[in-house]
C-alpha positions as CSV (number, residue, x, y, z in Angstrom):
1,M,-0.3,0.2,0.1
2,T,2.5,3.4,-1.1
3,E,2.1,2.3,0.3
4,Q,-0.5,2.6,-2.4
5,A,1.6,3.2,-4.8
6,N,3.0,6.0,-7.1
7,M,-0.4,7.6,-7.8
8,N,-2.2,8.3,-4.9
9,P,-6.0,7.0,-4.1
10,T,-4.2,8.1,-2.1
11,M,-2.2,8.9,-5.2
12,P,-1.8,11.6,-8.0
13,P,-5.2,11.5,-9.0
14,A,-5.5,10.1,-12.8
15,V,-6.7,12.5,-15.6
16,P,-10.6,11.6,-17.1
17,P,-10.1,10.4,-20.7
18,A,-11.1,13.4,-22.7
19,V,-13.3,10.8,-24.7
20,P,-16.0,8.3,-23.5
21,L,-14.5,5.2,-22.2
22,G,-15.4,2.3,-24.7
23,M,-16.8,-1.1,-22.2
24,S,-13.8,-3.2,-22.8
25,D,-10.9,-0.1,-22.0
26,A,-13.7,0.5,-18.7
27,R,-13.6,-3.6,-17.8
28,K,-10.1,-3.3,-17.9
29,G,-8.9,-0.7,-16.3
30,F,-11.2,-2.1,-13.1
31,F,-9.3,-5.7,-13.6
32,F,-6.1,-3.5,-13.1
33,A,-6.9,-1.0,-10.3
34,L,-8.5,-4.4,-8.6
35,S,-6.4,-6.2,-9.1
36,A,-3.9,-3.7,-7.5
37,Y,-6.4,-3.3,-4.7
38,L,-6.0,-6.3,-4.1
39,L,-2.5,-7.2,-4.4
40,W,-2.3,-4.0,-1.6
41,G,-4.2,-5.5,0.7
42,I,-3.0,-9.0,1.0
43,L,0.7,-7.2,0.9
44,P,0.9,-7.5,4.6
45,L,0.8,-11.5,4.7
46,Y,4.4,-11.0,3.0
47,L,5.6,-8.7,5.3
48,K,4.5,-11.0,7.9
49,L,7.1,-13.2,6.2
50,V,10.1,-11.3,6.6
51,A,8.9,-9.4,9.8
52,Y,12.1,-11.4,11.3
53,M,14.7,-9.0,8.9
54,P,15.2,-5.4,9.9
55,A,12.3,-3.0,8.3
56,L,15.2,-1.2,6.5
57,E,16.6,-4.5,4.7
58,V,13.3,-5.1,3.8
59,V,12.8,-1.8,2.3
60,A,16.3,-1.2,0.4
61,H,15.2,-4.6,-1.0
62,R,12.0,-3.9,-1.9
63,I,13.8,-0.9,-3.8
64,I,16.9,-3.0,-5.4
65,W,15.0,-5.7,-6.9
66,S,12.1,-3.1,-8.5
67,V,14.8,-1.5,-10.8
68,P,14.8,-4.4,-13.0
69,I,11.2,-5.1,-13.1
70,A,10.8,-0.8,-13.6
71,A,13.8,-1.4,-16.3
72,I,11.7,-4.3,-18.2
73,L,8.5,-1.7,-18.0
74,L,9.9,1.3,-19.4
75,W,11.7,-0.7,-22.3
76,C,8.9,-2.6,-23.4
77,L,7.1,0.6,-23.4
78,G,9.8,2.3,-25.3
79,L,10.2,5.6,-22.6
80,F,13.6,4.9,-21.8
81,G,14.1,8.6,-23.6
82,D,11.9,10.6,-20.9
83,L,14.1,9.6,-18.2
84,K,17.2,10.1,-20.2
85,V,15.5,13.2,-19.9
86,A,15.0,13.7,-16.1
87,L,18.5,12.3,-14.6
88,T,19.6,15.6,-17.6
89,T,17.3,17.8,-15.5
90,P,18.2,19.0,-12.4
91,R,15.3,20.5,-10.7
92,M,13.1,17.3,-12.0
93,L,16.1,15.2,-10.4
94,L,15.5,17.1,-7.4
95,M,11.6,16.8,-7.0
96,A,12.2,13.0,-7.6
97,T,15.0,12.9,-4.5
98,L,11.9,14.9,-2.7
99,T,9.4,12.3,-3.5
100,A,11.9,9.0,-3.3
101,M,12.0,10.6,0.1
102,L,8.6,10.6,0.9
103,I,7.4,7.1,-0.5
104,T,10.9,5.3,1.8
105,L,9.6,6.9,4.7
106,N,5.7,5.6,4.0
107,W,7.8,2.5,3.2
108,G,9.7,2.3,6.1
109,T,6.9,3.1,8.3
110,Y,4.8,0.6,7.3
111,V,6.9,-2.5,6.7
112,W,8.4,-1.8,10.4
113,A,4.4,-1.3,11.8
114,I,3.2,-5.0,10.0
115,A,6.0,-6.5,11.3
116,S,5.2,-5.0,15.1
117,G,1.6,-5.6,15.5
118,H,0.8,-2.6,14.2
119,A,-1.5,-3.1,11.2
120,I,-4.8,-2.1,12.3
121,D,-3.3,1.5,12.8
122,T,-2.2,0.9,9.1
123,A,-5.5,1.0,8.0
124,L,-6.4,3.9,9.7
125,G,-4.1,5.8,8.1
126,Y,-4.3,4.7,5.0
127,Y,-8.3,5.7,5.5
128,I,-7.6,9.0,7.0
129,N,-4.9,9.8,3.9
130,P,-7.9,10.7,1.4
131,L,-9.2,13.2,3.9
132,V,-5.4,14.8,4.6
133,N,-5.6,15.0,1.0
134,V,-8.9,17.3,1.1
135,V,-6.7,19.2,4.1
136,L,-3.5,19.2,1.6
137,G,-5.4,21.4,-1.1
138,A,-7.6,23.6,0.8
139,V,-4.0,24.4,2.9
140,F,-1.1,24.9,0.0
141,L,-3.8,25.3,-2.9
142,S,-6.5,27.7,-1.8
143,E,-9.1,25.0,-2.6
144,K,-12.0,25.3,-0.8
145,L,-13.8,22.8,1.3
146,S,-17.2,22.1,1.0
147,R,-19.1,21.9,4.2
148,P,-19.8,18.0,3.4
149,Q,-16.1,17.2,3.6
150,M,-15.0,20.2,6.6
151,V,-17.7,17.6,8.0
152,A,-15.6,15.1,7.5
153,V,-12.5,15.9,8.1
154,A,-14.2,17.2,11.4
155,L,-15.2,13.7,12.0
156,A,-11.6,12.3,11.3
157,A,-10.1,14.9,13.5
158,C,-12.2,13.9,16.7
159,A,-11.4,10.0,15.6
160,V,-8.2,11.5,15.8
161,L,-8.4,13.2,19.0
162,L,-10.1,10.3,20.9
163,L,-7.6,7.8,20.0
164,T,-4.8,9.7,21.3
165,V,-7.1,10.0,25.1
166,S,-7.5,6.7,24.7
167,S,-3.6,5.6,24.3
168,G,-2.6,8.7,25.9
169,G,-0.1,9.4,23.1
170,L,-1.1,10.4,19.5
171,P,-1.8,7.8,16.5
172,W,1.8,8.5,14.6
173,I,1.8,5.1,12.8
174,S,-1.8,6.4,10.6
175,L,-0.5,9.9,10.9
176,V,2.6,9.0,9.2
177,L,1.7,6.9,6.8
178,A,-1.1,9.2,6.0
179,F,0.9,12.8,6.0
180,S,3.5,11.1,3.9
181,F,1.3,9.7,0.8
182,G,-0.4,12.7,1.4
183,F,2.2,14.8,0.7
184,Y,3.5,12.1,-1.9
185,G,1.0,12.1,-4.0
186,F,1.3,16.2,-3.4
187,F,4.3,16.4,-4.9
188,R,4.0,13.6,-7.7
189,K,1.6,15.7,-9.7
190,T,4.9,18.4,-9.6
191,L,6.6,16.2,-11.3
192,P,6.8,16.8,-15.1
193,I,7.3,12.8,-15.8
194,G,4.3,9.7,-17.0
195,P,3.8,7.4,-13.6
196,A,6.7,4.4,-14.8
197,Q,9.3,6.7,-15.9
198,G,8.2,8.9,-12.3
199,F,8.9,5.3,-10.6
200,M,11.5,4.0,-12.0
201,L,13.3,7.7,-11.4
202,E,12.2,7.4,-7.7
203,V,13.8,3.7,-7.6
204,L,16.9,4.7,-9.3
205,I,17.6,7.4,-6.9
206,L,16.7,5.5,-4.0
207,S,19.0,2.4,-4.9
208,I,22.4,4.7,-4.2
209,P,21.8,4.9,-0.3
210,S,19.7,1.3,-0.4
211,L,23.2,-0.7,-2.5
212,A,25.2,1.3,0.4
213,Y,23.1,-0.3,3.4
214,V,23.2,-3.7,1.7
215,A,27.0,-3.6,0.8
216,W,26.9,-2.7,5.0
217,T,24.9,-5.5,6.0
218,I,27.2,-7.8,5.0
219,S,30.3,-6.4,5.9
220,E,28.8,-7.1,9.2
221,G,27.7,-10.2,8.6
222,S,24.1,-9.6,9.4
223,S,22.6,-9.5,5.7
224,H,19.7,-12.5,5.6
225,F,19.9,-11.9,1.5
226,V,23.7,-13.4,1.7
227,N,24.0,-14.9,4.8
228,G,20.5,-16.9,4.8
229,G,19.5,-19.5,3.7
230,A,16.9,-19.4,0.7
231,D,14.0,-18.9,1.8
232,D,16.1,-15.6,3.3
233,I,17.0,-14.6,-0.1
234,G,13.8,-16.4,-2.1
235,L,11.5,-13.6,0.4
236,L,13.6,-10.7,-0.3
237,L,13.6,-11.7,-4.1
238,F,9.8,-11.1,-4.2
239,A,10.0,-8.4,-2.4
240,G,10.5,-6.4,-6.1
241,P,7.5,-7.6,-7.8
242,A,5.6,-7.1,-4.6
243,T,6.4,-3.2,-4.4
244,A,6.3,-2.8,-8.2
245,V,3.6,-5.7,-9.9
246,P,0.6,-3.3,-7.9
247,L,1.8,0.3,-8.8
248,I,2.5,-1.3,-12.2
249,L,-1.2,-2.3,-12.3
250,Y,-2.2,0.7,-10.6
251,A,-0.9,3.6,-13.4
252,F,-2.9,1.3,-16.1
253,G,-6.0,0.9,-14.4
254,A,-5.5,5.2,-13.4
255,K,-5.3,5.9,-17.1
256,L,-8.4,4.1,-18.1
257,L,-11.4,4.5,-14.8
258,R,-12.7,7.7,-14.0
259,Y,-11.5,10.0,-10.8
260,T,-14.4,8.6,-8.9
261,T,-14.1,5.4,-10.0
262,I,-10.6,5.3,-9.0
263,G,-11.5,7.2,-5.2
264,L,-14.9,4.5,-4.1
265,M,-11.7,1.8,-5.1
266,Q,-9.5,3.0,-3.0
267,Y,-10.7,1.9,0.0
268,I,-10.5,-1.7,-1.0
269,A,-7.0,-2.0,0.2
270,P,-7.2,-0.7,3.6
271,T,-10.6,-2.9,4.6
272,I,-8.4,-5.9,3.7
273,V,-5.9,-4.8,5.5
274,F,-7.9,-3.8,8.6
275,L,-10.1,-7.4,8.3
276,T,-6.5,-9.3,8.0
277,A,-4.9,-8.0,11.2
278,I,-7.9,-8.8,13.6
279,F,-9.2,-12.2,12.1
280,I,-5.3,-13.3,10.7
281,F,-2.8,-11.3,12.9
282,G,-5.4,-11.5,16.4
283,E,-4.5,-7.7,16.7
284,P,-6.3,-6.5,19.2
285,F,-9.8,-3.3,19.1
286,S,-10.3,-2.1,21.9
287,Q,-14.0,-0.2,22.2
288,M,-12.1,3.0,21.7
289,Q,-11.0,2.1,18.5
290,F,-14.3,0.8,17.3
291,I,-15.3,4.3,18.0
292,A,-12.5,6.1,16.3
293,F,-13.0,3.5,13.2
294,A,-16.8,4.2,12.9
295,L,-16.0,7.9,13.1
296,I,-13.2,7.3,10.1
297,W,-16.0,4.9,8.0
298,T,-18.4,7.8,8.5
299,A,-16.2,10.3,7.4
300,L,-15.2,8.8,4.2
301,A,-19.2,7.9,3.8
302,I,-19.9,11.6,3.9
303,Y,-17.1,12.7,1.8
304,T,-17.3,9.9,-1.0
305,W,-21.2,11.4,-1.4
306,S,-20.1,14.4,-1.7
307,M,-17.4,13.2,-4.2
308,L,-20.2,11.4,-6.3
309,R,-22.3,14.4,-6.1
310,E,-19.7,16.7,-7.7
311,S,-19.2,14.1,-10.6
312,R,-22.8,14.5,-11.2
313,R,-23.0,18.2,-11.5
314,A,-19.7,18.1,-13.7
315,R,-21.5,15.5,-15.8
316,S,-25.2,17.2,-16.0
317,V,-23.3,20.9,-17.0
318,A,-21.1,19.0,-19.4
């Protein structure tokens, strides 16, 4: 999940097509997007398998083994020319470095949280994220909030306050995930490069410190990739496709679906994570957490309703 992507549903929104979509395109887009969200939803099952490894090591291998997958994709699409331009443009490199840092913070927090038994907190973070995006738009882009959006944001704030009071501290895992992904999506939209090229550029930038970290673990004798067994090697190699494939599927799906459809589908992944945390991982779920989640779900219902209403109005005007 940033986990959920390069484009945030929590990701930069897809641009609605200029012409009406054919049914075949819509079905393809739905299949691609649904596949991405389902893969993000079950990602914690994989992360539990590598929970005995340091989170930094897992993130480093996610980055390193994503590079060849992204490179193959660019080669198949004939987009290496765009990447060459990006690598020789200082402003684009600087912005990509910023987005790469934000997504690394998101990935690192997510991997650590799943391994540490905080999957419920990660689900809450990705439920909050769409509302964080609304706030970021209002603060940095001077976008006016509608009344339903203001109510939704207020309910989310009440949920965070309730969790803070009940636990004696901020739900920092949820907030770090929500805001890191929100800012990632915000700045990623300003990067003048396509999703596939942008992902390749980011993992290329991140591969430098990742390779340095892996080299350090090898020198220290703590590398699971070198010093571990076949299972360790296989799990770390799988980190690449587990990271890149859903992002690629989402990128293709987002191009073929309306923004409102993507907006509704974005709740699939955190819902699967939430159910997995309770029924598979057996994480405790207190009464206060239930009330906080109920507030968030109510906020999302209001937000989604307002989004659908605005979409209908836009179509009627057009």
